[in-house]
N, C-alpha and C positions, 0 to 999 in steps of 0.2 A: 563613942570618939571616932569609931570605923567608919560610920556612914559619911559624916562631914568630911573626913579625909578622903574618900572616894570622890565625893562630889568636887572637891577642889582639884584632885588629880584630873577629873573628866574634863573640868573647865580649862586647866593648863593645856590638855591634850588638844582640846579644840582650839584654843588660842595659837598653840604652835602650829597646828593644821592650817588654820586661816592665814597666819604669816607666811608659811610655806607656799600656800597657794597663791598668795599675792606676788611673791617673789618669781615663782613659776610664770604667773601671767605677765609680769613685767617683761621677762626674758623673753617670752612669746611675742609681745608687743614690738620690742626692740628687733627681734629676727624677722618679723612681717616687714617693719619699715627698710631693713637693711635688704631684704630680698624682693623689694617692690620692683626692681628694674623691669621684670617681665611686664608688669602691668602697664608699663609706660611704652616699652618696645612694642609689644603686642597690644596696642590699645583697644583693639576689638574685644578682648576679654573683659577689660573694663568697662566698655560700652555696653556689653551684655548685662553686667551686673547693675550698673546704671539703669538700664530699663527694669530689671527685676526688682530693685529696690526702691526706685523712683517713680516710673511711669507706671507700674502696677499699684502704686500707693496713692495715686492722684486722686482716685474716687473717694475713698475715706477722708483724704486731706481736706479736699473741696467741701464735701459735704459737710464736714465738721466745723471748717472754718466759717461756711455759711451761717450755720445756725448758731454758733459762738458769736459771730457778729450781731446776728439778729437778735440775740439775748441780751448782749451788752447795749445796743440800741435802745431796747426797750427798758430795761434796768436803770440805764443811765438817764433816760429822759425822765422817769418817774422819780429820781433823785434829784436831777437838775432843776426840774419844774418847781420844786418845792423852794429853792432859792432864787427863782427867776432868772436862771442861767442856762436855759434850754438851748440857747445859740451856741453852747460850747459843746454840744454833743458830739461833732464830728472830732473835736481835740481828745475828748475822753475815750471815744472808740479807736481812734488811731493810736494813742500813746498806750493803751492797755494792750492793744495787739502786736505792736511793734516793739515795745519795749520787753514784754513779759509772756503775755497768753501765747502769741504767735510761736515764738522758739519753743516754748515749754510743751505746749499740748500737741504741737507738730512732732517734738522728739517723743513723747509717750506714744503718740500714735504709731510713729515710726518703729519703736520697739517694739510695740504689740504686733504689727503687721510684718515688717521687713526683717528686724532682729530675730524675732522667732523663727522666721522662715530660713534665714540663713544659718541659725544653728541647728534647726531639724536638717537641712540638707547637707551640711558637712558631717553632722553626727550620723546620718544614714551611709553616707559614702565611707565613713569609718566602720560603720557596723557591717557592711557588706564588703569590706576589705578592698575597696577602691583605691583608698590612699596607699594602703601597703602594696598595691599592684603597682603603682606609680613609683614607689620608691624602689621596687624590684626592676623597673623599666629605667632606672636613672632619671627620674623626673621629680623635682622638688615640688612635694605637695603643697609646701607654704607658699611657694612662688607661684605655683600654678592654680592653686585652688584658693588659698586664704587671701593672699595680696590683691587679687581683683575684686574679691568680694569687700575687703576693707575699704579700699579706695572708691569703689562703686557706691558705698554707703556714705562715706565722707563728702564725696561730691553731691550726692543727693539730697542730703539733709539740709542745707542752706536754701537750696532752691525750693524744696517742699515748704519750709518754714517761710520763705518769702511769698509764696503762693496762698499759704494759709492766711497770712495777714492781709494780703489784698483782697481775697474773696471775703474775708470777715469784714474788712472796711466796706465792701459792697453790700453785705448783709445789714451792717449798721446803717448805711444809706436808704435800702430799701425800708427799713422799719422806721427810721427817723424823718425822712423827707417823704417818701411816697405814701406811706401809710398814716403817720403822725400829722405830718404838716409842717416840719421844721424848714425854714427858709435854706432852699439849696445853696444860694451864694454864700450864706453865712456859714453854712455846714462846711464847705470845702475851702473857703478863704480862711476861716480860723484854722482849721487843720494845716493848712499851708503855713501858716505864720507860727504856729505853735511847735510843730515837729521839725526838729533839727536833725540834719543828715548824719553828723558825726556822733552827736551825743544819743540820738535815739536809734536811726535806721542802722548805723555801722555798728553800735553795740549789739543790736539785735541780731545782725549777721554774725557777729563773732560768738556770740552765746550758741546760735544755731550750728556753726563750725564745731565748736567744742563739744557739743552734745552729740553730733554725728560721730566724731572721733570715738568718744566715749562708748556710745551704744554698739558701734560697728566692732570696736576692739573686743567688747564684752560678748558679743554675739560669736564672732569667729573663734575666740578662745574657748568658750563654753561648747561650741560645736567639735572642736578639735580635740578636746580633753575629755569629752563625754564618753562613757563606757559603752562598749559595742554591743549594745543590747537595746531592746525596745524601751525597757524601763530606764536605761541609762540615758537614751536620747530625749525621751519624756522629761525626766528630772532636770537635764541640761536646758531644755527649751524653757521650762518653769524658771529655772534660775535667771536665765537671760532677761526675761519680761520682769522679775522681781527686782533683780540686781540693778538692771537699768533704770527702772523707774526710781528708786532710791538715789542712785548717783545723779540723774538728771536734776531731781529736787535739791540735792546738797550743792552740786555745782551751781546751780542757779542762783541759791543764796550767796555763794562766795563770789559768783562774778557781779552780781548785782551789788554787793558791798562794796567792790572796788570801782565798778563802772559809774555808778550815781552817787558816790558818797559826797562829791562836791555840788550836786546839781540842787 
């Protein structure tokens, strides 16, 4: 009887720790929003973080988007030609990217590249006592370090997702029109007729913005909350990637269920 009771007690402790950590993360997120004035008064700080989180992620976003679009074009054609509907290839590629793959895959890549880097940077600043030095000089580290990185990630994510979708559509065009021989006019005209700005493009932008808030909030919190050791920073970076990936997929299901319920 003792062993099962110990397991139950361990499960209870872990549950309480998880709930407590979620509460701390929520308070930290609110504190970041409330102290974001510096990020906009000294916008150069945010611009630097947009470069760090967004511009430096362009290569992996564009290359991944191109190959995802090419795969969609190839697989979509092989499926559509069975039913004699290969002319709808542009619609399939565009809707798959704009609605789903663009925001989701771009967010996963963003979490892996930029999110982990943000966590590691803040964690190392904590480990080397740079954050403590700021507090000693009466500089709020949340306002000076955390908030600019948060808003830099939030602004960068929708732009990266849009670029991913655009390059992916171009990849589908290369495979479908240039390589396979689908009619170019049909490819673009059916895409323009089928893709709706409000139901497809705008919903994709909303998704990417929500993913950007979630990923960047997790990244800055994990970095700020990391143990000031090499092992602590390593674990925080790993938690950022794993947690962000799970949150992205869960939010994608929730947002999709609300956005496209009536479509």
